N, C-alpha and C positions, 0 to 999 in steps of 0.2 A: 164669559169668555173675553170679553174686554179688560177685566181686571187682571186675567192671567196673561193676556198679551201686553199689558202695561198701558193702556190708553182709556181715555173717557170719550164716548163719542159726543158730538154736538148734535142732536137730531132736532130737526124742525119740521113741522107739518107744512105741508104744500100751501095748504089752505090758509096759513099765516102770512103768505107773503104778499107783496102788492099785487093789485090786477095786473100792473103792467110788467110784471115778471112772467106773466104767462104768455109768451110769444111761441111760436112755433120752431120746431126743428133744433138745429145747433144753437140759434138765437136764444132759444130758452135756457140751455145750458149756462151761456153766460150770465143771462139775466138772474137767476137763480143763485148762482155762485155770488154775484155781486150784491144780492139782496140778503144774504146771511150776514148782515151787520159787520161786513169788513172782515170777516174771519175766513173769507174765501181766498187764501194765500196760494193754495195747490190745489189742481184739478186733476185727478187720475182717470184716464180713458183707457177703455180696452184698446187691444191692437188694432181694431178697425176704425177707430177715431180718425186716424191718419188719413182715411178716405172721405171722412165727411167734413172737412174743414175746420176742425177744433183749433189747429194753430192760427188760422185766419181769424176765428172768432176772439181768441185772447190776445192778438198781437199787440194792442194798444193798452192792455191792462197790467196790473202788478202781479196777477196770477200766473204761477208758473205751471206748464203742462207737461204731466207725464204720462207716458204709454206703459201699460200694463202687458208685458210681454211673457205670459205665463207659458211655462213648459210642465207637463205633468210630470211630477214626481212619482216614480212607482214605490207602492208600498203593499204589505200583505193585506188584504182585504178579507175579513174572517168569511168563510164559508164560500169563497169563490176560488175556482182553479186558475183562472186568468185576471189580469188586471184590468178593472174598467176605470179609464181616464175621465177627467172633467166633472168629477163628483164634488159637491159642496165640499167646503173644507170641514165640516163638522163629521162627515165620512172619516176624513183622516183621524180627528179626534176621538172618535168612537173606537177606530180600529188601534190606533197607536198611542192614544193619551194625550191629555192637554199638555203636558210639560214637553212632550216630543214636539207638539204643534208649535209651540212657544219658540223652541231652539230652530225649527225648520223655518218659521216666518222670520226670525231675525236673521237668520244665515243667508238665506237667498236674496239675490239682487234681481228682481223681475221688473223694475221700473226704469225706465230711460226716457230721456228729453229730446230724443231724434225722431 
């Protein structure tokens, strides 16, 4: 999936992080991003992150915060007479194909910094 979408993920086990990174709540998000060896330049939050103080947590850091404002894209789901939104992206890939998934991901602007 990553190869088709054109990126290589940087996966880190939480157990490899410093013990000090294991704070609670939104502070934990900041600590984890900062512990990822300086690669935490962007943090993408769900739309509800606005309500949990995400901007406040990152206000003095170099990390840019974006919010994921997803609006479901209707597509034909095999064997269904109606559309079921909020399915995982693999549902789209299985129903519409990986090439179509890449085009949709690259076309849609679902992140904003407000």
